[in-house]
N, C-alpha and C positions, 0 to 999 in steps of 0.2 A: 762300298762300291765295286762293281766287277771292272776289271780293264781289260782290255782289247787293243793288241797290237797288228798294224797292217804294214806290211812290208812288201814295197812295191818300186821299182825304180821310174815307176811311170806316173806321174803325178794324177792325171786323169783317172786311171785304175784306183790309186787311194781313194781319190775323191767320190767315185762312184761306189765302192767298197764301205768307205765310211757312212755314205749316206744310206746303205742297206742295213747296217749295223746301230746306227746310231737308236739309242731310246735314251731315257731319263736316268735309269739305272747303270748306264754303261760309259766307262769314261774311255773315248779311244785315242789312241797314240799313232802316229806314222813315222816311219822310217824308210829312206830313199835307197840303202842297201843293206846288207847283210852284217856289215861292221857296225852301223849303228844299230841294227837290231840287237845285236849280242850285247852291246853297252846297254842299252835300255832293258834287256831281260834280266839282265844281272841287278840294275837297281829297280826293278819292278816286280810284282807278282801278277803277270798276266794270264788270266782265266783262258783266253784263247789269242793265238798267234796267226795270222793268216800270212804266208810265207811264198812269195813269189818264187820260182824256182831258178831263172835266169836272171842275174842283176849283176852289174859291176862291182869291183873291189872284194866281194866275197858272195859267193852264190847261195842259193836258199839251202842246198844241202849241207853246206860247210858251215853255214849259220847255225842250222838246226844242230848239226854234231856239237859244237860250241855250248849252244845254250842247254842241251842235255847232259853235257858233261859238268856244267855250274850247277843244273838241278842237281845232280846227284849230292852237292855239298849241302843242299839246303831241303827241307820237306816239301819243296812246293814244286810241281810237275803241270805244266802248261799242255793245253790241247793245241798241238800244232798241225795247221791244216795247208797242205801244199797247194798251192795255186798256180795253174798253167793252163796254156794253150794246146797243149799236145799231151795225147794219151801216151805216146813213147816215152816221155819224160816222167810222166808218174810211175811207169812201170820201172823205168831205172831209178828213180828216188827211193820207191820203195824198197830195192832190192837193197840199196847203201845206206837208207837212213831210216828213222824211227817217228815218219810222220803218223800222225794220228787219224787223219782224214784227207780227203781230196776232193778239189773243185775245179772244174773246169771253165775256161773263159769263153765266151761270156757269161758272166755269173750271174743267175736270177735270183728275185726277191724270194721266193718260196724255197729254193735251195739253202740259202744264208738263214732263213726263218727256222727251218729243219733243223738245220746244225747246232742253232742256238737252244732250240728248245731241247734237242737231243742232249746237250751238255749243262740243261738247267739254267741257260744265262738269259733267257726269254719270256715275256710276260705276254707274246703275240697269241 
C-alpha cells in the first residue's frame, strides 16, 4: 500500500487535502507541524509528502532538510511537495530546499490528480 503524508498546521487544510488524495490503495497520514512530520518520515516510507511551508515549531523547509538528511541513510526518497499560498515563498523555498513539486492554495482536484498520476500513485 502506498502512503502519503499531509503536513499542515491548519486542520481544515489537512481535511481538504485528505479528501483530494483518498483512494483505496493509499494510506493517508497527517501531521500538524514539521517536528511530527520528520518523526513520521523516519518511521514510514511515504510515497508523497505534502508539506506546508509556514508552520509553528518547525517550518516546512527545515522539516524537508531533516527528512532529506534521513533519506540519505536509507534507499527511500519521497516526493515532497511544497504547499503554500504565496508564490514568493515558493521561490524562496526552491532556492533553499529540495522540493520536487509545488502546489498553491487553494488546491484543486485536477492539480492533485495530475500530481498523483505523474508519480504513478493514481488510478484516476
